[in-house]
N, C-alpha and C positions, 0 to 999 in steps of 0.2 A: 480545489479547483481546478487552477488551470492542469495540474495532473490527469485527472477527468476525462477532458478534453484533445489531452494528447493519446492518451488510451484508445478513448473513441474515433478518432481518425484515422487510428493503429487498426484498431479492429476490422471497422469501414473500408482498408487496406486490403488487409487479408481477406475480406470477403467481398469484394469487387465494386465496393458504391461508389470508391474516388479511384476517377483513369489515373495510372501509371503519367508522370511528365512529361516521359516519350511520344504520349498516343498524340494523335492529332485528330482532324475531320478534314474530310475533302469531301470535293460533290464529282460524280460521273458528269463530264461536259461532253466527252465522246465514245460512241462505241460501235463499231463496225461488227452487219447484222450479221453474215458468217466465221466471225477473225473472234479468238478469245482475246483481244487485249481490249483494253479500254483506258483513258488518260482521266485524270483527276486532278480537279483544281484546289490545292489548299490554300490555308492564310498567307505562306507562304510563296509556294511554290507550282508546279506543276510535273504530275506523275505518269508513267504509262507502266500500265500494269496487265501480265496477260494471266485470266482467270485460268486456274486449276482445278478448284471444289468448291462445294456449298453453295451459297445463292449468287444467279449471277445476273451481275449486276445489272441495271436498266440506265439511260440519262435522266438522273437528274438523282440519283438515290445518294444519300449519305451514308460516306464509309470512314470508321473509324479503325486506326491504327497506327502505327509506327512508320510510315513510308520513308524515313532516313534509313532502314534495316534492308540486308542486303539475304541472296536467297527466296527460298518457300518462303512467308509467314503469314500470318493468321492477320484477319481482320472482320471488322463484325459489319455486315451492312446494318444501319439504321434504317432505313429503309422499311425492310425488307424483317427485320428483328430474328437476322440469321447470319452463321461464320458465313466468312469467306474466305479461301483461302487462292494465292497468288503473289506471285512472281513479281518484283518490284525489276522493269527490265532498264527505264532511265527516267533520269531528273532534272530539271532544271527551272532557272526561272523563268526561261522562256519558253511559252504553248513550243513556239515553232522549231527550237531545239529536241524538244520529244516530238514532234512530229517525225523528225529525221529515223528517229528509232524506231519508228513501227513499221514491221516487216513488207516488202512488196508484195504482197499475197493480202493483203489487208484493204489496201488503198485501190 
């Protein structure tokens, strides 16, 4: 019986029914109207991301992904149920620290 449970869970991971351990959820709490940058608040910290492609996030959208990664990463906008590609520009446990990384053209 236990072997069947493990086989089921392994199958779910392969087809994406169970999210990987590194995945987290964040909520968009700030977005500049004329800029591609937005701030996410996760359970642990804040992240400043630069939107590159896919579903353009809006304030209040829930985004899933590995915000600890570096460079260009793939995320999932749960609110729009669409993929999103973004660059993690900064992360911190304090929102004020993340806000310091917002480019001047976006303030």
